[in-house]
C-alpha positions in Angstrom: 84.3 27.1 124.3 86.7 28.9 122.1 86.4 32.5 120.6 85.7 30.8 117.2 82.8 28.8 118.7 80.7 31.7 120.2 77.7 32.5 118.7 77.4 35.6 116.4 73.6 36.5 117.3 71.5 35.1 120.3 67.8 35.8 120.7 65.8 35.3 124.1 62.7 35.6 125.7 60.7 35.0 122.7 57.7 32.6 121.3 59.5 30.6 118.7 57.5 28.6 116.3 59.9 26.1 115.1 57.7 24.5 112.4 59.7 21.3 112.9 58.2 18.0 112.3 56.5 18.1 115.9 55.6 21.7 115.8 57.9 22.4 118.6 58.2 25.7 120.4 61.4 27.4 122.0 62.1 30.5 123.8 65.8 31.1 122.4 68.0 30.8 119.3 71.7 30.8 118.6 73.4 31.3 115.3 77.1 31.2 113.9 78.1 31.6 110.6 74.5 32.0 109.4 73.5 28.6 110.9 71.3 27.9 114.1 73.7 26.4 116.9 70.9 26.3 119.4 67.1 26.0 119.4 65.6 25.8 122.7 65.5 27.5 126.2 67.1 31.0 126.9 69.8 29.2 128.9 70.6 26.8 126.0 70.9 29.7 123.6 72.9 32.1 126.2 75.3 28.9 126.6 76.7 29.9 123.0 77.1 33.6 123.7 80.5 35.1 124.2 82.3 38.9 124.3 81.4 39.6 120.7 77.9 38.2 120.5 74.8 40.3 120.0 72.2 39.4 122.2 68.6 40.2 121.3 65.7 40.6 123.8 62.6 39.5 122.2 60.3 40.5 125.2 57.5 38.0 124.4 57.7 38.5 120.6 56.7 35.6 118.1 59.5 34.3 116.0 58.7 32.5 112.5 60.9 30.7 110.2 61.6 33.1 107.3 58.9 33.7 105.0 59.5 32.3 101.5 57.3 33.6 98.6 57.4 30.8 96.2 56.2 33.1 93.2 57.3 36.7 93.3 58.5 38.7 90.3 61.0 40.8 92.7 62.9 42.6 90.1 59.5 44.0 88.3 58.2 44.5 92.0 61.5 46.7 92.9 60.5 48.7 89.6 57.0 49.5 90.1 56.3 49.3 94.0 54.2 50.3 95.7 52.0 50.0 92.3 50.3 46.5 91.9 48.7 45.2 88.8 45.7 44.2 90.9 44.8 46.5 93.8 41.6 48.2 95.4 41.9 50.8 92.5 41.4 48.0 89.9 43.8 47.2 87.3 47.1 48.9 86.3 49.9 48.0 83.4 53.3 49.1 82.9 53.7 49.3 79.0 57.3 50.8 79.1 60.9 49.9 79.3 61.4 50.1 83.3 64.7 48.3 83.4 67.0 49.2 80.6 70.3 49.1 82.0 72.5 47.4 84.5 71.9 50.5 87.0 68.2 50.2 86.8 68.4 46.4 87.2 70.5 46.6 90.2 68.4 49.3 92.1 65.3 47.4 91.3 66.6 44.0 92.7 68.1 45.8 95.9 64.8 47.7 96.3 63.0 44.4 96.1 65.3 43.0 98.7 64.3 46.1 101.1 60.6 45.5 100.5 60.9 41.7 101.2 63.1 42.3 104.3 60.4 44.7 105.8 57.8 41.9 105.2 59.8 39.0 106.8 60.7 37.5 103.4 64.1 35.7 103.5 63.6 33.5 100.3 61.6 33.8 96.9 61.4 32.4 93.8 61.8 34.5 90.4 59.6 32.5 88.3 60.7 33.3 84.9 64.1 35.2 83.7 65.7 34.4 80.5 66.4 35.5 76.6 62.7 34.7 75.9 62.2 38.3 77.4 65.2 39.9 76.2 62.9 42.1 74.0 60.4 42.5 76.4 58.3 45.6 77.1 59.3 46.2 80.8 62.9 44.6 80.8 62.1 42.9 83.9 62.3 39.3 83.0 65.4 39.1 80.6 68.5 37.0 80.8 70.3 40.3 81.8 68.2 40.4 84.9 69.2 37.0 85.7 73.0 38.1 85.1 72.6 40.8 87.6 71.2 38.5 90.0 74.3 36.5 89.9 76.6 39.5 90.2 74.7 40.7 93.3 75.0 37.2 94.8 78.6 37.2 94.4 79.0 40.6 95.8 77.2 39.6 99.0 74.3 42.2 98.2 71.0 39.9 98.4 69.0 40.5 101.4 67.1 37.4 100.5 67.7 33.7 98.8 66.5 33.6 95.4 65.7 30.6 93.6 65.0 31.1 89.8 63.5 29.5 86.7 64.5 30.2 83.4 62.3 31.5 80.7 62.8 30.6 77.0 59.4 32.0 75.7 57.6 35.4 76.2 55.8 36.2 79.6 52.3 35.4 79.5 52.8 34.6 75.8 54.1 31.7 73.3 57.0 29.6 73.2 58.5 27.3 70.5 59.8 24.0 70.9 62.8 24.8 69.3 63.8 27.8 71.5 63.3 25.5 74.5 65.6 22.9 73.3 68.3 25.2 72.5 67.9 27.2 75.7 68.4 24.0 77.8 71.7 23.8 76.8 72.6 27.4 77.6 75.4 28.0 80.2 74.2 28.8 83.9 75.8 31.8 86.1 78.3 30.1 88.4 77.1 31.2 91.9 76.6 29.9 95.3 73.3 28.1 95.3 72.6 29.0 98.9 71.9 32.6 97.4 71.1 32.4 93.9 69.8 28.6 92.7 68.6 28.3 89.0 66.7 25.1 89.4 64.7 24.6 85.8 62.6 26.5 83.5 58.9 27.9 83.4 56.5 27.3 80.6 53.6 29.2 79.9 50.9 26.5 79.0 48.0 28.8 78.8 46.7 32.2 79.8 43.9 32.8 82.6 40.0 32.3 82.7 38.9 35.7 83.0 40.6 36.5 79.5 39.1 33.1 78.1 42.6 31.9 77.3 43.0 29.1 80.1 42.7 25.8 78.4 39.8 24.0 79.8 37.3 21.2 79.2 34.6 23.8 80.4 32.7 26.1 78.0 33.4 29.6 78.1 30.4 31.8 78.1 31.7 33.4 74.8 32.1 30.2 73.2 35.2 27.9 73.0 37.5 26.0 75.5 40.8 28.3 75.1 43.8 27.1 74.1 47.5 26.4 74.7 50.1 29.3 74.4 52.7 27.0 73.2 53.3 27.4 69.4 51.6 25.2 67.1 49.3 24.9 64.0 46.7 23.2 66.3 45.6 21.8 69.6 47.2 18.5 69.0 50.6 20.0 67.8 50.5 22.5 70.7 49.8 19.6 73.2 52.6 17.5 71.7 55.0 20.4 71.7 54.4 21.1 75.5 54.7 17.6 76.3 58.0 17.5 74.5 59.3 20.5 76.1 58.7 18.9 79.9 60.3 15.7 78.7 63.4 17.4 77.5 63.6 19.5 80.9 63.1 16.5 83.0 65.7 14.4 81.0 68.1 17.0 81.7 67.4 16.6 85.7 65.8 20.1 85.7 62.5 21.3 87.5 59.7 22.4 85.6 57.1 25.0 86.6 54.3 25.4 84.4 51.9 28.0 84.4 48.5 26.2 83.9 45.2 27.6 85.0 43.0 25.5 83.1 42.1 21.9 84.2 42.8 20.8 80.4 46.4 22.1 80.6 46.8 20.8 83.9 46.0 17.1 82.4 48.5 17.6 79.9 51.1 18.3 82.4 50.4 15.7 84.9 50.1 12.9 82.1 53.5 13.7 80.9 55.0 13.6 84.5 53.2 10.3 84.9 54.8 8.8 81.8 58.1 10.0 83.0 57.7 8.5 86.5 60.6 6.3 87.2 62.6 7.1 84.4 66.1 7.1 85.0 67.8 10.7 84.4 71.2 11.9 84.9 72.0 14.5 87.6 71.1 17.8 86.4 72.2 21.4 87.6 69.0 21.8 89.6 71.0 21.4 92.8 68.4 19.6 94.8 65.1 20.7 93.3 65.8 18.7 89.8 62.3 17.0 88.8 60.4 18.5 91.5 57.6 19.7 89.1 54.9 21.9 90.0 52.0 23.7 88.5 51.8 27.5 88.7 48.5 29.0 89.7 46.3 25.9 88.9 42.8 27.8 89.2 40.8 25.2 87.8 42.7 22.2 89.1 40.4 19.5 90.4 40.4 17.0 93.1 41.4 14.0 90.7 44.1 16.1 89.4 45.2 16.9 93.0 45.4 13.1 94.0 47.4 12.5 91.0 49.7 15.1 91.7 50.2 14.1 95.2 51.1 10.6 94.1 53.6 11.7 91.4 55.6 14.2 93.8 54.3 17.2 92.0 53.4 20.6 93.7 51.4 23.6 93.3 51.7 27.3 94.0 48.7 29.5 94.2 47.8 33.2 95.3 44.8 33.5 97.5 44.5 37.3 96.7 44.1 36.6 93.0 41.7 34.0 93.7 39.6 36.5 95.8 40.0 39.5 93.4 39.0 37.4 90.0 36.5 35.2 91.5 33.6 37.3 89.7 35.5 37.5 86.5 35.9 33.8 86.4 32.1 33.4 87.1 31.3 35.7 84.2 33.7 33.7 81.9 32.8 30.3 82.8 29.5 30.4 85.0 28.9 30.3 88.9 29.3 26.7 89.1 32.8 26.4 87.6 34.0 29.3 89.5 32.7 28.0 92.8 34.9 25.0 92.4 38.0 26.9 91.3 40.8 27.4 93.8 40.2 24.2 95.9 42.1 25.2 98.9 40.7 22.7 101.3 41.4 19.9 99.1 45.1 21.1 98.3 45.5 21.6 102.0 44.3 18.0 102.9 46.3 16.4 100.1 49.7 15.9 101.4 51.4 17.6 98.3 53.8 20.4 98.4 51.2 23.2 98.4 52.5 26.7 98.6 51.0 30.0 99.0 52.6 33.0 97.3 51.8 36.4 96.0 52.7 36.8 92.2 53.9 40.3 93.4 53.5 42.7 91.9 50.5 41.3 90.4 49.3 41.5 93.9 50.7 42.5 97.0 54.0 40.7 98.4 52.3 40.8 101.9 52.2 37.2 103.0 49.8 38.2 105.8 47.2 39.7 103.3 47.7 36.3 101.4 47.2 34.3 104.4 44.2 36.1 105.5 42.6 35.7 102.0 43.2 31.8 102.1 41.4 31.9 105.4 38.6 34.0 103.6 38.2 31.3 100.8 38.2 28.7 103.3 35.3 30.5 105.3 37.4 30.9 108.5 36.7 34.3 110.5 37.7 33.0 114.1 41.1 32.2 115.3 42.0 28.4 114.6 45.8 27.9 115.6 46.0 24.6 113.6 44.7 26.0 110.5 46.8 29.1 110.7 49.8 26.9 111.4 49.1 24.9 108.5 48.8 27.9 106.0 52.0 29.5 107.5 53.9 26.3 106.5 52.7 26.9 102.9 55.0 30.0 103.3 57.8 28.3 105.0 58.5 24.8 105.2 56.5 23.7 101.9 58.3 26.4 99.6 61.7 24.8 100.9 60.5 21.5 99.8 59.8 23.1 96.3 63.2 24.7 96.5 64.8 21.2 96.9 66.2 23.0 100.4 64.2 21.5 103.0 67.2 20.0 104.6 68.7 23.2 105.4 66.0 25.8 105.4 62.2 26.4 106.1 62.2 25.6 109.7 64.1 26.4 112.8 66.0 23.8 113.8 69.8 23.1 114.5 72.1 23.1 111.7 69.4 24.9 109.4 69.8 28.4 108.1 69.4 31.2 110.5 66.5 32.9 108.5 63.6 34.2 110.8 61.3 37.1 111.2 60.2 38.6 114.5 56.4 39.5 114.9 54.9 41.7 117.6 52.0 39.1 118.1 51.4 35.4 117.8 49.7 35.0 114.3 48.3 31.7 115.5 46.0 33.5 118.2 44.8 36.4 116.1 41.7 36.4 113.7 42.4 36.0 109.9 41.1 39.6 109.0 43.6 40.9 111.8 46.5 39.2 110.5 47.6 42.0 108.2 47.9 44.1 111.3 50.6 42.0 112.7 53.7 43.8 112.6 57.1 42.5 111.5 59.5 43.8 113.8 62.6 42.3 112.4 64.0 40.1 109.7 67.2 38.0 110.1 68.7 36.3 106.9 71.8 34.1 107.6 72.2 35.4 111.0 72.3 38.9 109.8 69.5 41.5 110.8 68.5 42.8 107.5 65.3 44.8 108.7 64.3 46.4 111.9 61.1 48.1 112.2 61.4 51.9 113.0 61.2 52.5 116.7 61.8 49.0 117.5 64.9 48.0 119.6 65.8 44.6 120.4 69.2 45.2 122.2 
C-alpha cells in the first residue's frame, strides 16, 4: 500500500451499528479522503493504517451513522440557543431582529454547527430560506442566510452537511402563486452539493391544529375547519393555487416539502402528486432529491393517506416532542377522539414510506435522543426493544438520507460511503427509552474529521 492509500482515520474496538441492508455490525472502521474504505473487523480496519493515520480506540463504545435531522432551523437555533420555543417552561417567542448582518448570520450558523456536532448530528435540512422572509422579524430565514451558508460551504467551515429548501412566502404565513412562480427561476448559489444542496422549496399549506389553523375535515370546537395559508379569495382558489405551485415545482424537477398538518391540506398535496405521477419531467437542480416530495409535520394524517403516500413514493417528517407537548392542546381544539388518532407513528413505521423523525429545532430541542424517547412514549414503549429502537434510529439516519436523495453515499456505514458517524458511550438499542437522553455522545466525525470530542474523553 502506497503512502497516499493509507487511511486518514481508523477506529477499532467498537460496536459499530452499520444500518446497512442486513443491519450488520462491525468493530472497526477506516476512512480516507472523507469516505469509508473499510467496515469490518479491527484487523481489516488496521490494514489501512500507515505512519500518518490517526487510530482511535473505541474501547467498546457504540458507533452509529451520523445523525441527520431532517427538519432543523439551524440558523435560528444558533441565534437563540439554549432557548427553545416549546420547553418545560412553556412557550417563548423571539420578536426581534436576531440576524441583521453577515457577521451575525455567520456566527449563528457556526454556533449551530457546534451544537449539532455535540449531539452527533452530521447532516440536517434547513426547511425554508429565501426572499419571502427577507423582511422577516428575526432575519433567520432570509435569502441572505442561504447566501451565508454558501459562503461558509465554499470556505470549508461547515461541520455538518446541509440540505436546504427555498421559501418564497412568509414563514408560518401566506405565499402567492406569483411569487412562487417567479422564485423558481431565481439562480441558486454554486456549491458542492455534498455540503450544501438546495433541493427544492417549502410551501406553507396551513397552520397547526391548536391554533385552529390546520385545514381539516374535522370540526374545531370553536367552529369551522381552518383554511389554507396560500393566498386566494376562497378555499377553492387557495387550493387551486397550492396545487399549481406544486405542479410548477415538480415540472421544474424540484423537491417539494409542504407544511401540512390538517388532513384536508394533506389530501390536496397527495392528490396533486398522484395526478403528476409518471409525468415526464426534465432533470432539475435537485441533484438527486428531485421530486421526492414530502409532508412536513402531518399531525392529522390518516391511514388511507399514508397508504397512498407510500405508493406514490412520498415521505413525511414529524417531531415526537411537539406531538407530546401539544397533545392536550389538539384535544382542546378538535376533541379527544381526533387527538387520539393524531401522529399515527405505528402506521407510519409500518407503511414502508420514507418516514423521518426530526426536531423542528429550536421549536423543540435538537437532541435526537429526546425525540426518539418521545416517539417510544407515543408508541407506549417503556422497556428496551432493540428492533424498535433500531427502526426509530433509522428514522434519523438512513431515511433522511433517502429524503435528501443521498442514500447512495450517506446514511449508513458501508464501504465507499461518507465517513460520518457518532460515538456513544452505550448501545442505544439496549437502554430503556426513558434513559436514552442520558446516553452520551462522546465524539462526532464528519467526512472522516473529528468535529466534536466530549470533555474528558480521549480516544487516542
